[in-house]
TIVORO-812058 format. One record per residue: z, x, y of N, C-alpha, C in turn; residue number from 1; residue in three letters. Coordinates in Angstrom, 2 decimals. Example, Ala and Ser with C-alpha at 12.3 -4.5 7.8 and 13.67 -1.06 7.14 Angstrom:
// residues 2
     n.c3     n.c1     n.c2    ca.c3    ca.c1    ca.c2     c.c3     c.c1     c.c2  num  residuo
     7.80    13.19    -5.69     7.80    12.30    -4.50     7.80    13.20    -3.30    1      Ala
     7.08    12.85    -2.25     7.14    13.67    -1.06     7.87    12.90     0.03    2      Ser
This chain:
// residues 73
     n.c3     n.c1     n.c2    ca.c3    ca.c1    ca.c2     c.c3     c.c1     c.c2  num  residuo
    69.99    92.76   113.24    70.39    92.22   114.51    71.83    92.60   114.79    1      Unk
    72.10    93.06   115.99    73.45    93.41   116.40    73.87    92.53   117.57    2      Unk
    75.12    92.10   117.54    75.68    91.29   118.62    77.06    91.81   118.97    3      Unk
    77.40    91.76   120.25    78.75    92.08   120.71    79.36    90.80   121.24    4      Unk
    80.48    90.41   120.64    81.13    89.15   120.99    82.59    89.40   121.32    5      Unk
    83.10    88.66   122.30    84.52    88.76   122.64    85.21    87.47   122.21    6      Unk
    86.18    87.61   121.32    86.94    86.47   120.83    88.25    86.39   121.59    7      Unk
    88.50    85.24   122.21    89.70    85.03   123.01    90.90    84.73   122.12    8      Unk
    90.66    84.08   120.99    91.74    83.76   120.06    91.23    83.90   118.63    9      Unk
    92.15    83.81   117.68    91.79    83.92   116.27    90.82    82.80   115.91   10      Unk
    89.82    83.13   115.10    88.83    82.14   114.71    88.11    82.57   113.46   11      Unk
    86.93    82.02   113.27    86.12    82.33   112.09    84.67    82.54   112.49   12      Unk
    84.02    83.41   111.76    82.57    83.52   111.80    82.11    82.87   110.50   13      Unk
    81.21    81.92   110.63    80.78    81.17   109.46    79.28    80.93   109.56   14      Unk
    78.57    81.14   108.45    77.13    80.91   108.47    76.61    80.62   107.07   15      Unk
    75.43    80.05   107.04    74.66    79.85   105.81    73.52    80.84   105.81   16      Unk
    73.16    81.33   104.63    72.01    82.23   104.55    71.33    82.06   103.21   17      Unk
    70.09    82.45   103.17    69.36    82.56   101.91    68.42    83.74   102.05   18      Unk
    68.08    84.32   100.92    67.27    85.53   100.93    65.85    85.21   100.51   19      Unk
    64.91    85.84   101.18    63.51    85.71   100.84    63.31    86.40    99.49   20      Unk
    62.74    85.69    98.55    62.61    86.21    97.19    61.22    85.94    96.65   21      Unk
    60.88    86.63    95.59    59.61    86.40    94.90    59.89    86.08    93.44   22      Unk
    59.08    85.23    92.90    59.23    84.81    91.50    58.49    85.79    90.61   23      Unk
    59.20    86.37    89.66    58.62    87.27    88.67    58.70    86.59    87.30   24      Unk
    58.14    87.20    86.30    58.18    86.62    84.95    59.60    86.35    84.46   25      Unk
    60.52    87.27    84.80    61.89    87.14    84.29    62.85    86.53    85.31   26      Unk
    62.36    85.91    86.37    63.23    85.25    87.35    62.87    85.63    88.77   27      Unk
    63.78    85.38    89.68    63.58    85.68    91.10    63.99    87.12    91.39   28      Unk
    63.26    87.77    92.28    63.63    89.12    92.73    63.81    89.05    94.24   29      Unk
    64.98    89.41    94.71    65.27    89.32    96.13    65.92    90.61    96.62   30      Unk
    66.00    90.74    97.92    66.55    91.95    98.51    68.04    91.89    98.72   31      Unk
    68.53    92.82    99.51    69.95    92.90    99.80    70.21    92.34   101.19   32      Unk
    71.31    91.62   101.34    71.72    91.07   102.62    73.14    91.55   102.89   33      Unk
    73.38    92.09   104.08    74.72    92.59   104.42    75.12    92.07   105.80   34      Unk
    76.43    91.92   105.97    77.01    91.50   107.24    78.16    92.44   107.56   35      Unk
    78.14    93.01   108.76    79.13    93.99   109.19    79.89    93.49   110.40   36      Unk
    81.19    93.80   110.45    82.01    93.57   111.64    82.61    94.92   112.00   37      Unk
    82.31    95.39   113.21    82.78    96.70   113.68    82.45    97.81   112.68   38      Unk
    81.21    97.81   112.20    80.68    98.81   111.26    81.37    98.82   109.90   39      Unk
    82.07    97.74   109.55    82.68    97.60   108.24    81.97    96.48   107.50   40      Unk
    81.46    96.76   106.31    80.75    95.75   105.53    81.75    94.70   105.03   41      Unk
    81.55    93.45   105.43    82.40    92.37   104.96    81.64    91.47   103.99   42      Unk
    80.34    91.65   103.90    79.50    90.93   102.92    78.37    91.85   102.51   43      Unk
    78.24    92.09   101.21    77.12    92.84   100.68    76.59    92.06    99.48   44      Unk
    75.49    91.39    99.66    74.89    90.58    98.61    73.64    91.30    98.12   45      Unk
    73.76    91.92    96.95    72.64    92.67    96.39    72.14    92.03    95.10   46      Unk
    72.51    90.77    94.87    72.06    90.06    93.68    70.54    89.93    93.73   47      Unk
    69.85    90.46    92.74    68.39    90.45    92.72    67.81    89.18    92.11   48      Unk
    68.64    88.31    91.60    68.15    87.13    90.91    68.45    85.84    91.68   49      Unk
    68.54    85.89    93.00    68.81    84.71    93.82    67.61    83.79    93.88   50      Unk
    67.87    82.52    93.89    66.84    81.51    94.10    66.64    81.38    95.61   51      Unk
    65.41    81.55    96.12    65.20    81.53    97.57    65.39    80.15    98.19   52      Unk
    65.56    79.12    97.39    65.73    77.77    97.92    67.20    77.37    98.01   53      Unk
    68.10    78.20    97.50    69.53    77.91    97.53    70.20    78.61    98.71   54      Unk
    70.89    77.81    99.52    71.65    78.35   100.65    73.01    78.83   100.15   55      Unk
    73.49    79.94   100.73    74.82    80.47   100.42    75.67    80.34   101.68   56      Unk
    76.96    80.10   101.48    77.90    79.92   102.58    78.81    81.14   102.65   57      Unk
    79.07    81.63   103.88    79.98    82.76   104.08    80.90    82.45   105.24   58      Unk
    82.19    82.79   105.08    83.18    82.56   106.12    84.08    83.79   106.22   59      Unk
    84.41    84.21   107.45    85.20    85.42   107.68    86.16    85.18   108.83   60      Unk
    87.46    85.46   108.63    88.44    85.34   109.71    88.26    86.48   110.70   61      Unk
    88.36    86.15   111.98    88.22    87.17   113.01    89.39    87.03   113.99   62      Unk
    89.85    88.16   114.49    91.01    88.20   115.39    90.56    88.48   116.81   63      Unk
    91.41    88.19   117.79    91.02    88.36   119.20    90.55    89.78   119.52   64      Unk
    89.61    89.85   120.46    89.11    91.13   120.91    87.60    91.21   120.84   65      Unk
    87.08    92.33   121.29    85.64    92.59   121.27    85.23    93.01   119.87   66      Unk
    84.24    92.35   119.32    83.74    92.65   117.98    82.24    92.89   118.05   67      Unk
    81.78    93.83   117.26    80.34    94.04   117.10    79.97    93.56   115.70   68      Unk
    79.05    92.61   115.64    78.63    92.09   114.34    77.17    92.44   114.12   69      Unk
    76.83    92.68   112.85    75.47    93.07   112.49    75.04    92.37   111.22   70      Unk
    73.79    91.94   111.20    73.16    91.38   110.02    72.08    92.38   109.58   71      Unk
    72.10    92.75   108.31    71.14    93.72   107.79    70.47    93.13   106.57   72      Unk
    69.14    93.11   106.59    68.39    92.62   105.44    67.28    93.59   105.13   73      Unk
């Protein structure tokens, strides 16, 4: 998903996420989740052993101006 947002003043982008995972014999296997601001990766979560029931918190400072944000899973 891509979004174009205009920030009038300094602020934060903040969200909770969890990854869809499957249970294997040796634990959970999950995919990669990434978050980009202006085509720069600010979050790359490639941990393959995430529990799909645990939420993760992410916070990122953002400065005024037009920003393009993307979520990649």
